[in-house]
Backbone as a ProteinNet text record, in pm:
[ID]
protein_1_A
[PRIMARY]
MTGVDRSRRSSSSPPPLPWTVRVQLAALSAAHRSDGSARRLLFYLGDLHAAASPRPDAAGVRSVDVTIDASRGLWARVFCPPTNTAAAKLPVVVYFHGGGFVLFSAASRPYDALCRRISRGVGAGGNIAHHVAQRWASSPSSPPASLRLAGAVLISPFFGGEERTEEEVGLDKASLSLSLARTDYFWREFLPEGATRDHAAARVCGGERVELAEAFPPAMVVIGGFDLLKGWQARYVAALREKGKAVRVVEYPDAIHGFHAFPELADSGKLVVEMKLFVQEHSSNSMA
[TERTIARY]
12647.5	12516.5	12396.7	12423.9	12322.5	12191.4	12225.5	12157.9	12103.5	12043.9	11980.4	11974	12148.3	12160.1	12138.9	12034.9	11955.6	12034	12143.1	12247.6	12357.6	12319.8	12495.3	12461.5	12522.7	12519.2	12465.6	12461.3	12314.9	12378.3	12490.7	12444.1	12409.9	12328.4	12218.8	12324.2	12465.6	12507.1	12533.6	12522.2	12495.4	12585.1	12602.8	12657	12732.9	12864.6	12983.8	12913.4	12827.7	12743.5	12801.3	12807.9	12893.9	12709.2	12818.7	12766.3	12632.7	12677.9	12545.9	12441	12473.9	12312.4	12337	12433.2	12292.3	12270.3	12283.2	12198.6	12068.6	12068.9	11959.7	11857.3	11923.6	11802.3	11755.5	11862.1	11863.7	11706.6	11734.8	11578.1	11495.2	11521.2	11373.1	11291.4	11448.3	11370	11321.7	11387.6	11269.1	11193.8	11143.5	10973.8	10920.6	10929.4	10817.9	10827.1	10673.1	10695.1	10729.7	10767.3	10787	10677.4	10618.5	10478.8	10501.7	10636.4	10631.2	10528	10446.6	10331.3	10426.5	10327	10495.6	10394.5	10510.6	10457.9	10381.3	10305.3	10319.6	10385.7	10353.9	10431.8	10533.6	10621.4	10789.1	10813.9	10769.6	10778.2	10738.6	10639.2	10597.5	10772.1	10779.3	10856.9	11040.6	11003.6	11109.9	11111.5	11073.2	10989.5	11097.8	11136.8	11204.3	11189.3	11105.6	11086.2	11151.4	11186.1	11246.1	11181.9	11101.4	11039.4	11049.9	11009.3	10993.7	11052.7	11125.4	11274.5	11259.7	11144.6	11128.5	11302.7	11393.1	11468.7	11558	11630.4	11779.8	11827.7	11872.5	12004.9	12125.4	12224.6	12319.3	12398.2	12273.2	12355.9	12281.2	12118.5	12053	11936.8	11889.1	11728.2	11705.9	11506.7	11450	11286.2	11205.7	11123.6	10999.9	10849.2	10799.6	10666.9	10563.2	10469.2	10294.1	10298.8	10169.5	10035.9	9907.8	9856.4	9726	9720.1	9625.9	9478.5	9492.5	9301.8	9371.4	9286.4	9274.4	9148.5	9087.6	8993.3	9044	9121.6	9226.8	9326.2	9399.5	9577	9607.3	9596.4	9711.4	9787.5	9895	9948.5	10168.8	10193	10322.8	10416.2	10536.6	10683.1	10763.6	10739.6	10853.9	10930	11071.1	11131.3	11248.3	11308.4	11313.4	11493.9	11542.7	11678.7	11780.8	11852.9	11998.1	11921.1	11956.2	11894.5	11927.9	12036.1	12092.4	12009.3	11892.9	11748.2	11645.7	11543.8	11425.4	11374.7	11426	11362.1	11418.8	11505.9	11548.1	11424.7	11489.9	11378.4	11396.9	11386.1	11366.5	11286.9	11416.4	11250.7	11254.3	11136.3	11055.1	11016.4	11115.9	11103.5	10994	10914.7	10814.9	10886.8	10923.8	10984.7	10859.5	10765	10654.8	10709.9	10736.9	10803.7	10729.8	10749.6	10721.7	10650.7	10742.8	10712.9	10713.6	10707.1	10516	10462.1	10416.5	10270.3	10262	10308.7	10226.8	10320.6	10432.8	10540.9	10643.8	10689.6	10702.9	10659.4	10694.9	10634.3	10736.3	10662.9	10801.5	10866.3	10785.8	10891.7	11029.8	11015.4	11099.6	11185.2	11292.6	11468.8	11534.9	11538	11587.2	11503.7	11414.2	11340.3	11358.3	11353.4	11334.2	11531	11578.6	11757.9	11777.8	11678.2	11679	11643.9	11588.1	11478.2	11583.4	11645.9	11689.3	11837.3	11860.9	11984.2	11975	11869	11808.7	11763	11709.7	11739.2	11854.2	11956	12115.5	12173.5	12145.6	12190.5	12099.7	11981.7	11939.5	11891.6	11809.5	11779.9	11609.6	10894.3	10943.3	10850	10918.3	10770.2	10796.6	10910.9	10920.7	10728.3	10690.7	10599.9	10472.4	10425.2	10380.2	10405.7	10519.3	10604.2	10556.3	10527.9	10474.4	10331.6	10243.9	10086.2	10066.6	10156.9	10130.2	10184.9	10296.8	10337.7	10252.5	10155.1	10085.3	9965.2	9910.7	9770.1	9767.4	9871	9977.6	9918.7	9964.6	10046.2	9886.5	9754.1	9662.3	9554.8	9589.5	9429.8	9418.7	9268.7	9216.1	9172	9242	9222.9	9399.4	9384.6	9545.9	9622.2	9664	9732	9812.9	9830.6	9797.5	9963.1	9967.6	10070	10231.2	10204.5	10310.1	10414.1	10337.1	10397.7	10409.7	10513.4	10552.2	10608.5	10496.3	10673.4	10726.6	10822.7	10948.3	11020.3	11058.8	11035.3	10979.3	11076.3	11016.5	11168.9	11172.5	11226.7	11236.1	11233.2	11150.3	11274.6	11315.7	11408.9	11274.3	11467.5	11371	11286.9	11218.5	11029.4	10976.2	10865.8	10804.3	10694.9	10712.9	10632.7	10624.2	10548.1	10514.4	10465.8	10411.5	10309.7	10274.1	10203.6	10157.4	10268.7	10336.5	10440.9	10569.9	10592.2	10765.7	10881.4	11000.4	11081.3	11132.3	11298.4	11371.4	11501.3	11416.9	11543.6	11436.6	11355.5	11284.6	11263.3	11326.5	11343.5	11463.7	11570.1	11751.8	11745.5	11748.9	11763.2	11652.8	11540.9	11424.3	11512.6	11599.5	11706.8	11846	11800.2	11979.4	11988.9	11923.7	11896	11850.5	11810.1	11728	11649.7	11665.5	11614.6	11437.4	11416.6	11378.8	11312.7	11209.8	11166.2	11065	11038.4	10921.3	10766.4	10806	10693.3	10669.9	10771	10730.4	10665.6	10732.3	10634.6	10493.2	10468.7	10383.1	10262.1	10274.2	10286.4	10198.7	10294.8	10282.2	10127.3	10201.9	10090.5	9958.5	9940.7	9783.9	9709.1	9791.3	9780.9	9725.3	9855.8	9801.9	9726.4	9682.2	9573.2	9454	9337.4	9190.1	9170.9	9076.3	9009.7	8981.8	9080.3	9020.2	9116.1	9190.5	9277.9	9392.9	9450.6	9592.2	9699.4	9803.6	9904.2	9884.9	9837.6	9842.9	9684.3	9732.5	9603.7	9683.8	9637.5	9723.7	9783.2	9767.6	9856.5	9974.8	10015.1	10088.1	10204.6	10123	10181.4	10137.7	10239.2	10217.6	10272	10360.8	10397	10295.5	10188	10107	10107.9	10165	10164	10328.6	10407.7	10500.5	10445.1	10384.2	10348.7	10317.9	10323.1	10263.2	10178	10085.8	9973.3	10019.6	10070.5	10107.9	10102.9	10061.1	10085.6	10123.4	10063	10161.3	10305.5	10241	10327	10403.3	10414.5	10454.2	10620.1	10651.9	10799.6	10875.8	10994	11120.3	11124.7	11190.3	11168.1	11409.8	11412.7	11485.4	11472.8	11518.4	11533.4	11617.6	11592.9	11687.1	11651.9	11867.7	11808.4	11931.5	11870.8	12009.4	12039.2	12149.2	12236.8	12142.6	12118.6	12090.1	11892.8	11851.8	11725.1	11647.1	11530.7	11479.5	11351	11325.7	11209	11288.2	11421.4	11484.4	11421.1	11363.9	11373.2	11252	11144.5	11019.1	11071.1	11164	11211.6	11301.2	11352.1	11400.2	11315	11223.1	11058.2	11003.4	10966.3	10991.9	10993.5	11135.8	11263	11252.9	11196.7	11254	11041.2	11013.8	10866.7	10808.9	10878.7	10994.8	10986	11093.7	11191	11114.7	11055.5	10958.5	10799.1	10780.9	10703.9	10743.1	10937.1	10931.7	11000	10993.7	10976.4	11116.8	11213.4	11323.8	11342	11450.3	11462.4	11544.3	11651.6	11791.4	11781.1	11914.5	11884.7	12049.9	11986.2	12134.2	12109.2	12235.1	12255.5	12333.9	12333	12444.1	12415.4	12540.6	12528.7	12534.3	12599	12626.9	12477.6	12338.4	12282.2	12149.7	12115.8	12009.2	11854.8	11770.9	11594.9	11658.2	11579.1	11609.6	11729.9	11848.7	11971.1	12018.4	11915.8	11874.2	11897.1	11823.9	11759	11902.1	12034.6	12112.7	12197.7	12281.3	12365.5	12498.8	12543.5	12640.9	12696.7	12574.2	12626.3	12713.1	12778.2	12840.7	12737.5	12577.7	12626.3	12441	12437.8	12319.4	12407.4	12517.9	12529.9	12562.5	12529.3	12597.7	12452.9	12387.4	12234.1	12215.2	12229.3	12215.1	12223.4	12374.7	12456.6	12392.1	12337.8	12276.2	12140.8	12039.6	11934.5	11952.2	12027.2	12058	12057.5	12207.4	12221.1	12110.2	12045	11969.9	11813.1	11762.7	11693.7	11737.1	11856.7	11928.9	11886.1	11921.6	11911.6	11710.5	11703	11518.2	11441.9	11571.3	11484.7	11507.3	11384	11416.2	11468.2	11483.6	11569.5	11489.5	11338	11247.1	11157	11182.2	11056.9	11029	10864.8	10799.2	10844.7
9508.6	9597.8	9440.5	9285.2	9278.8	9242.9	9284.4	9297.7	9383.9	9417.6	9497.7	9464.7	9632.2	9631.5	9767.1	9770.6	9890.4	9956.6	9817.4	10015.1	10056.4	10054.1	10090.2	10229.5	10298.2	10487	10552.4	10544.3	10533.9	10672.2	10750	10822.9	10918.6	11044.9	11165.5	11294.8	11239.7	11390.4	11359.7	11473.3	11511.7	11421.7	11314.8	11353.4	11491.4	11473.9	11599.5	11587.7	11726.7	11746.2	11815.8	11849.7	11931.8	12132.6	12222.1	12312.2	12401.5	12313	12342.5	12279.4	12149.5	12107.1	12086.1	12151.6	12239.8	12347.3	12452.9	12548.8	12537.6	12437.8	12369.8	12351.1	12201.8	12124.6	12277.6	12372.5	12485.5	12592	12567.9	12598	12575.9	12445	12324	12326.5	12345.3	12404.6	12489	12600.1	12702.2	12740.7	12642.6	12664.5	12557.1	12540.4	12440.4	12456.2	12560.4	12603.2	12488.5	12511	12431.5	12326.4	12349.1	12177.8	12075.5	12134.1	12072.5	12068.1	12158.2	12238.5	12306.2	12307	12340.3	12534.1	12579	12772	12718.2	12754	12704.7	12838.1	12932	13042.7	13042.3	12993	12982	12932.5	12720.2	12608.2	12686.9	12750	12770.2	12864.1	12963	13073.5	12954	12889.4	12716.5	12701	12616.2	12524.5	12526.7	12561.6	12585.4	12473.7	12510.5	12378.1	12423.1	12290.3	12251.1	12252.2	12245.1	12202.7	12102	11997.3	11890.6	11926	11879.3	11899.8	11781.3	11808.4	11689.8	11731.8	11742.1	11760.8	11726.5	11660.1	11605.3	11690.2	11617	11700.2	11688.4	11694.8	11671.4	11550.1	11462.6	11269.4	11244.1	11292.3	11265.4	11197.2	11263.6	11238.4	11327.1	11257.1	11385.3	11329.4	11404.4	11428.2	11453.6	11443.6	11526	11496.7	11577.3	11542.6	11499.1	11450.6	11365.4	11372.2	11391.4	11452.2	11303.1	11274.7	11137.3	11157.9	11237.8	11285.1	11415.3	11483.1	11655.2	11697	11608.1	11638.6	11642.9	11594.3	11550.1	11654.7	11685.3	11786.5	11665.1	11537.5	11412.3	11442.4	11459	11419.6	11312.4	11311.5	11246.6	11288.4	11301.7	11341	11192.5	11203.5	11072.2	11098.7	11041.3	11063.4	10933.1	10950.3	10866.1	10851.6	10764.7	10786.5	10741.6	10767.1	10762.4	10637.2	10603.2	10475.3	10498.9	10389.8	10346.8	10357.2	10261	10208.6	10238.2	10336.4	10286	10207	10085.5	9972	9885.2	9939.2	9886.6	9847	9794	9712.8	9724.6	9841.4	9898.5	9834.8	9835.3	9842.2	9950.8	9980.1	10061.6	10076.5	10267.4	10270.9	10400.7	10350.9	10413	10483.3	10593.3	10685.6	10772.1	10743.9	10770.4	10829.2	10921	11073	11095	11117	11091.3	11262.2	11286.7	11422.7	11425.7	11395.8	11366.2	11332.1	11313.4	11347.6	11438.8	11516.5	11644.5	11764.1	11747.1	11874.1	11787.3	11943	11895.9	11877.2	11848.4	11762.5	11697.6	11681.4	11561.9	11683.3	11844.6	11926	11976.8	12002.2	12051.1	12016.8	12054	12065.7	11930.9	11938.9	11827.9	11671.3	11680.8	11520.4	11524.9	11648.6	11655.7	11610.3	11632.1	11616.8	11484	11399	11251.8	11170.7	11232.7	11160	11061.4	11240	11192.5	11150.9	11145.5	11049.2	10951.1	10931.2	10726.8	10740.9	10778	10768.7	10698.7	10783.1	10809.2	10660.2	10597	10532.6	10376.1	10403	10233.3	10235.8	10343.1	10304	10315.3	10670.2	10662.4	10707.6	10777.4	10737.7	10586.3	10580.2	10441.9	10331.9	10465.7	10421.6	10332.8	10480.4	10453.7	10306.3	10347.2	10203.1	10067.4	10074.6	9926.9	9923.7	10017.6	10016.3	9966.4	9988.1	10004.9	9844.7	9818.3	9648.3	9567	9627.8	9540	9526.5	9626.4	9609.3	9547.5	9530.8	9528.6	9337	9310.1	9210.5	9097.5	9219.9	9125.6	9171.7	9199.9	9202.8	9124.9	9097	9007.9	8991	9090.1	9145.6	9148.9	9017.9	8991.8	9116.9	9153.5	9259.8	9215.3	9333.6	9311.5	9244.4	9081.7	9010.1	9081.1	9215.9	9251	9333.4	9358.5	9358.9	9331.6	9346.6	9211	9308.8	9324.1	9418.2	9331.2	9418.8	9319.9	9277.7	9386.9	9471.2	9548.5	9588	9791.9	9802	9873	9969.7	10079.8	10061.9	10142.1	10183.1	10358.2	10484.3	10537	10458.8	10531.4	10542.9	10429.3	10460.7	10494.4	10526.7	10652.6	10567.6	10433.9	10378.5	10466.9	10354.8	10472.9	10424.3	10465	10374.7	10431.4	10476.1	10547.8	10515.6	10357.7	10395.6	10479.3	10427.9	10493.6	10440.6	10410.1	10355.3	10433.3	10395.1	10373.4	10448.4	10516.5	10525.5	10665.7	10628.3	10770.2	10854.1	10836.4	10918.7	11022.1	10864.5	10874.4	11009.9	10978.3	11071.9	11167	11172.5	11298	11444.7	11506.6	11613.9	11552.7	11446.3	11395.8	11486	11546.8	11646.9	11691.3	11803.7	11923.7	11892.4	11700.9	11720.9	11601.9	11584.8	11530.1	11538.5	11554.3	11514.9	11473.5	11451.8	11379.3	11505.8	11555.2	11694.5	11656.1	11696.2	11681.6	11556.9	11465.2	11312.8	11315.4	11352.2	11379.9	11433.3	11543.5	11657.6	11566	11508.8	11493.5	11354	11291.8	11188.4	11222.5	11360.7	11427.9	11436.3	11476.5	11547.1	11385.4	11347.6	11164.9	11131.3	11082.1	10979.2	11079.2	10962.3	10976.1	11127.5	11156.6	11282.9	11207.9	11160.1	11054.5	10921.7	10937.8	10792.2	10814.9	10732	10696.3	10723.9	10709.1	10670.3	10482.7	10474.1	10279.9	10226.8	10308.8	10289.6	10255.2	10135	10013.6	10074.7	10216.7	10287.4	10327.6	10346.6	10410.5	10288.4	10231.7	10065.2	9954.1	9985	9846.4	9707.1	9715.3	9622.2	9657.2	9589	9630.8	9432.7	9462.3	9333.6	9300.6	9349.3	9292.7	9171.6	9180.2	9120.3	9210.1	9205.1	9292.6	9244.4	9237.2	9209.5	9129.6	9093.2	9072.4	8967.5	8996.3	8913.7	8814.9	8758.8	8586.8	8642.1	8691.9	8773.9	8886.3	8945.4	9088.8	9041.3	9113.5	9148.6	9111.2	9164.4	9129.5	9281.6	9292.5	9414.5	9504.8	9603.8	9651.2	9747	9733	9836.7	9944.9	10040.5	10149.6	10220	10189.1	10246.7	10330.4	10463	10530.2	10554.3	10576.6	10551.7	10667.4	10783.2	10933.7	10916.9	10817.3	10860.4	10814.3	10884.3	10880.6	10807.3	10732.1	10596.1	10492.3	10435.7	10336.5	10180.7	10241.8	10115.1	10070.8	10161.8	10032.1	10025.9	10082.3	10000.9	9888.3	9891.3	9722.8	9628.6	9671	9605.9	9543.4	9625.5	9596.6	9496.3	9547.3	9402.9	9290.5	9308.3	9162.9	9082.4	9171.6	9142.5	9015	9111.7	9060.1	8939.1	8925.7	8764.4	8688.1	8716.4	8635.8	8569.6	8632.4	8576.7	8545.4	8508.2	8439.6	8495.1	8673.4	8750	8799.8	8779.7	8834.3	8941.9	9000.2	9124.8	9202	9281.2	9345.9	9461.3	9485.4	9532.7	9697.7	9751	9886.8	9949.4	9984.3	10031.5	10165.3	10291.6	10371.8	10454.8	10393.3	10453.8	10611.4	10693.9	10845.9	10841.6	10855.1	10877	10974.8	11056.8	11131.3	11066.9	11105.4	11086.4	11158.1	11145.3	11250.7	11244.5	11177.9	11175.3	11193.3	11097.2	11051	11193.5	11312.4	11406.1	11478.3	11505.9	11625.8	11513.2	11528.8	11469.7	11541.5	11614	11662.4	11541.9	11517.2	11293.3	11231.9	11162.7	11055.6	10907.5	10877.5	10771	10803.6	10923.9	10937.8	10918.8	10874.1	10881.3	10700.1	10611	10463.9	10405	10498.2	10480.4	10415.3	10491.3	10541.3	10382.7	10280.3	10194.2	10078	10101.1	10021.7	9965.4	10079.5	10061.3	9983.7	10026	9966	9857.6	9772.7	9617	9528.5	9642.3	9559.8	9519	9650.6	9624	9523.4	9520.2	9424.5	9343.8	9249.6	9142	9098.9	9230.3	9112.8	9161.6	9155.2	9204.6	9083.9	9131.2	8978.9	9009.7	8890	8922.7	8950.7	8876.1	8903.9	8999.5	9166.1	9216.1	9243.6	9322.5	9415.7	9557
9061.1	9036.3	9050.5	9077.1	9095.4	9241.6	9373.2	9509.2	9534.8	9620.8	9684	9856	9874.7	10020.6	10023.4	10151.2	10161.2	10255.7	10335.9	10456.9	10351.7	10269.6	10171.4	10173.2	10173.1	10245.7	10319.8	10408.5	10515.6	10607	10572.4	10554.8	10508.1	10615.1	10594.3	10489.6	10461.9	10439.8	10265.6	10159.1	10058.3	9965.9	9847.2	9750.8	9673.9	9684.1	9601.3	9483.6	9455.4	9313.4	9204	9090.6	8979.4	9080	9028.7	9093	9026.6	8866.6	8784.5	8838	8909.9	8964.7	9086.8	9144.1	9287.8	9249	9156.2	9115.8	9064.7	9010.4	8949.1	9058.8	9136.7	9254.2	9375.9	9418.6	9507.9	9461.5	9297.3	9254.5	9266.4	9232.5	9244.6	9359.6	9434.9	9624.3	9632.9	9637.5	9620.5	9565	9386.2	9402.6	9445.4	9590.7	9705.3	9824.6	9854.8	9999.3	10080.1	10245	10270	10377.1	10344.3	10325.1	10246.3	10121.4	9993.5	9883.7	9901.7	9786.8	9673.1	9530.5	9444.5	9413	9447.8	9328.6	9228.8	9138.7	9057.7	8885.6	8962.4	8925.2	8877.8	9030.8	9032.9	8953.5	8922.5	8850.8	8703.7	8656.8	8508.2	8472.8	8527.9	8532.1	8509	8554.5	8527.1	8462	8384.5	8310	8198.4	8125.4	8004.4	7904.6	7800.1	7686.6	7582.9	7544.4	7407.3	7264.7	7176.7	7108.7	6974.3	6969.8	6839.2	6765	6685	6570.2	6432.2	6362.3	6292.1	6172.8	6200.5	6110.9	6222.9	6183.8	6222.6	6318.2	6443.7	6553.2	6502.2	6567.7	6524	6513.1	6591.3	6686.8	6559.9	6477.9	6328.8	6457.2	6557.9	6617.6	6602	6519.1	6490.1	6629	6605.8	6683.7	6631	6689.9	6653	6826.3	6778.5	6881	6784.4	6905	6904.4	6922.1	6898.6	6976.9	6999.3	7153.6	7176.5	7208.4	7312.8	7325.5	7337.9	7242.7	7245.6	7372.3	7410.1	7497.1	7578.1	7661.3	7837.7	7798.1	7651.2	7686.8	7677	7667.3	7622.2	7514.4	7529.4	7404.3	7466.8	7319	7388.6	7264.7	7250.2	7209.9	7145.1	7054.8	6918.5	6936.6	6975.4	6884.1	6796.3	6719.1	6678.7	6588.9	6684.3	6603.7	6518.3	6459.1	6340.8	6353.1	6163.5	6125	5982.2	5921.9	5817.6	5717.6	5772	5654.5	5718.3	5668.7	5643.4	5737.4	5667.6	5735.9	5835	5909.6	6004.9	6138.5	6205.7	6256.7	6465.1	6506.1	6598.4	6708.8	6867.1	7025.9	7014.3	7040.1	7109.3	7233.6	7256.8	7444	7492.1	7528.5	7616.6	7703.2	7733.8	7874.5	7928.5	8044.5	8133.7	8217.1	8232	8339.3	8418.9	8556.2	8671	8748.2	8737.4	8813.1	8935.6	9055.6	9146.9	9075.9	8946.7	8844.3	8852	8889.5	8842.9	8790.1	8829.9	8785.4	8631.1	8510.7	8390.9	8278	8134.8	8041.6	7982.9	7866.7	7784.8	7649.5	7669.1	7600.8	7665.1	7887.4	7916.7	7895.2	7938.3	7864.4	7888.6	8037.1	8060.6	7974.2	8008.1	8003.3	7835.9	7667.8	7632	7536.6	7631.2	7635.5	7651.7	7754.7	7819.6	7716.8	7673.2	7566.3	7454.4	7451.3	7293.1	7297.3	7447.9	7457.1	7488.3	7544	7510.4	7383.8	7304.1	7180.7	7063.5	7146.4	7085.6	7113.4	7286.8	7361.8	7351.6	7339.2	7321.1	7130.2	7174.6	7009.6	7045.9	8610.2	8611.2	8665.9	8490.1	8592.8	8652.5	8687.2	8772.4	8755.9	8911.2	8924.9	8831.2	8665.7	8549.2	8483	8473.3	8412.3	8517.1	8606.2	8689.5	8647	8652	8687.3	8443	8444.2	8273.9	8219.6	8242.2	8241.4	8322.3	8409.5	8497.3	8421.1	8290	8297.7	8179.3	8095.5	7949.6	7975.1	8074.6	8107.2	8147.5	8200.9	8247.9	8168.3	8052.6	7950.9	7882.1	7899.3	7889.2	7734.2	7703.7	7481.1	7523.1	7368.1	7321.9	7260.9	7303.9	7237.5	7028.3	6981.5	6811.5	6829.2	6765.3	6723.1	6704.8	6648.5	6636.3	6742.2	6817.7	6959.6	7056.5	7102.6	7179.9	7359.8	7483.7	7598.2	7620.9	7653.8	7575.2	7716.2	7848.4	7921.5	7997.4	8163.2	8182.6	8282.5	8272.8	8332.5	8462.8	8564.8	8633	8679.9	8690.7	8730.2	8832.2	8919	9082.2	9161.9	9139.8	9138.7	9233	9194.1	9251.9	9375.3	9495.1	9604.3	9718.8	9781.9	9903.8	9977.1	10102	10199.8	10300.2	10385	10477.5	10595.9	10582.8	10659	10680.2	10754	10733.8	10749.5	10617.1	10558.5	10664.2	10736.5	10821.2	10682.6	10588	10472.2	10414	10433.4	10448.3	10567.1	10668.3	10764.3	10781.5	10707.3	10765.4	10643.1	10544.4	10406.7	10341.2	10483.9	10469.6	10370.2	10467.7	10393.7	10340.9	10290.4	10232.8	10109.6	10001.7	9941.8	9886.9	9768.5	9746.3	9654.4	9619.1	9478.6	9524.3	9682.9	9702.5	9913.2	9909.1	10117.8	10126.1	10187.4	10306.4	10244	10258	10254.8	10115	10030.2	9898.5	9837.7	9897.1	9874.5	9897.1	10022	10059.5	9913.3	9948.4	9907	9704.6	9592.9	9491	9556.3	9587.6	9651.2	9653.7	9730.9	9713.8	9616.7	9554.2	9445.3	9335.2	9322.7	9297.5	9296.4	9371.9	9474.6	9439.5	9434.2	9469	9629.6	9520.3	9670.9	9844.2	9890.3	10070.8	10070.2	9942.2	9965.9	10063.6	10109.9	10139.1	10131.9	10140.6	10025.7	10075.7	10105.4	10156.4	9996.9	9918	9810.8	9697	9659.9	9568.2	9454.7	9345.5	9290.5	9384.1	9497.2	9592.5	9656.6	9727	9745.6	9719.5	9590.1	9525.8	9604.2	9676.8	9758.6	9909	9951.7	10044.8	10103.2	10213.1	10342.8	10237.9	10182.2	10136.9	10003.8	9996.8	9770.8	9711.7	9610.4	9499.8	9412.7	9295.4	9263.1	9167.8	9094.8	8933.7	8807	8722.8	8645.8	8595.6	8521.5	8482.5	8367.7	8257.8	8185.1	8204	8350.8	8320.9	8327.9	8245.6	8172.5	8268.4	8238	8349	8369.1	8494.3	8461.9	8499.1	8421.6	8492.3	8617.8	8744.6	8876.8	8895.7	8844.7	8943.5	9090.5	9179.9	9281.4	9344.7	9392.9	9454.2	9545.2	9607.2	9762.1	9852.8	9741	9813.8	9795.6	9767.4	9743.5	9808.3	9904	10038	9960.3	9903.1	9837	9827.8	9849.6	9800.5	9919.6	10030.2	10050.2	9994.6	9994.1	9894.6	9808.5	9676.2	9571.1	9625.2	9760	9755.3	9812.6	9909.1	9870.8	9791.8	9667.8	9505.4	9488.3	9448.9	9405.7	9497.7	9636.9	9631	9643.3	9630.1	9579	9414.7	9332.3	9267.7	9219.7	9264	9317.5	9387	9483.4	9544.8	9468.5	9391	9262.2	9136.8	9121.7	9103.6	8917.6	8950.7	8805.6	8771.3	8662.6	8631.4	8655.8	8767.8	8835.5	8792.7	8736.7	8747.5	8790	8911.8	8995.2	8985.4	8944.9	8902.7	9035.2	9090.4	9183.1	9175.6	9188	9153.7	9345.4	9452.4	9530.7	9576.2	9506.6	9529.1	9420.6	9391.3	9302.4	9406.3	9354.2	9387.3	9366.8	9403.5	9308.2	9200.6	9067.5	8950.5	8878.4	8933.3	8933.8	8739.2	8743.5	8548.1	8454.7	8523.4	8442.7	8459.1	8483.4	8501.8	8417.3	8308.5	8196	8300.6	8381.8	8491.1	8549.2	8568.5	8677.7	8579.8	8589.7	8539.7	8564	8631.3	8647.4	8571.9	8511.6	8465.9	8267.1	8267.4	8112.1	8188.9	8277.1	8268.8	8299.2	8299.1	8245.6	8226	8038.6	7946	7884.1	7988.4	7892.7	7966.5	8084	8132.3	8040.9	8048.7	8001.3	7859.2	7737.6	7673.1	7666.5	7728.7	7764.8	7737.3	7879.3	7896.3	7781.8	7728.5	7613.1	7453.7	7437.6	7332.1	7490.8	7526	7652.1	7623	7607.4	7594.3	7423.9	7330.5	7243.4	7110.2	7051.4	6980.4	6864.3	6778.4	6670.8	6538.5	6586.7	6473.6	6519.7	6604.6	6562.1	6520.9	6510.1	6348.2	6402.7
[MASK]
++++++++++++++++++++++++++++++++++++++++++++++++++++++++++++++++++++++++++++++++++++++++++++++++++++++++++++++++++++++++++++++++++++++++++++++++++++++++++++++++++++++++++++++++++++++++++++++++++++++++++++++++++++++++++++++++++++++++++++++++++++++++++++++++++++++++++++++++++++++++++++++++

């Protein structure tokens, strides 16, 4: 799982999925109109929330909600893994949920559960992770000595452009998790008014090149064989390597976009293991 084979799983036949996943994807599809836009009321009704739990759950994971900017309604949910001592030094994993930049939140049950699994196993918003890492690495002010950006994990990163890739066209109807109409809607909602999909926030590999700071960290890029955005993701990997950056590619040939949010899928569990290995590999023994 170290290369990028863009020809793998090029068939538009969807992979077999558990019935529970098919039901959830069908509901997600029904909450979108034919033009890709979201029926907000249906999403609101179907977006079941999980409360933060300061007390340890069955696996020993605790969580608490923290307000970052009340004026913008910006908040985060912090998960604490089980530890044998309060003095234990652990890596911090910041999970940026993409959701097409407009759907769901940290309180949404599937993502609350995912972060708990990551917290147990380790210790997207792939697009967001890239831009945050780039801004951190290129910041003129030095970060605190106690903080080090050790790596970036991009799970099915949401990249795009005005050009339609072969994969976007071929996999448009491959699964209920994503379609071209929906990606276009997400970009319209996310990008500045009047901007095209060639905006730097979307097309990070403009002209097959990506702007990267010298201090950009090692990256792990996760690609699903049935993700219609995998062509852009492969270009991103190629651009990182062209820049001489360390990048590990993890491919799941039968995975759809957003597969990691479904614990019923075996690949979701495998991903948590891969993330744990990546974090261990790039964590310092002298973490603060």
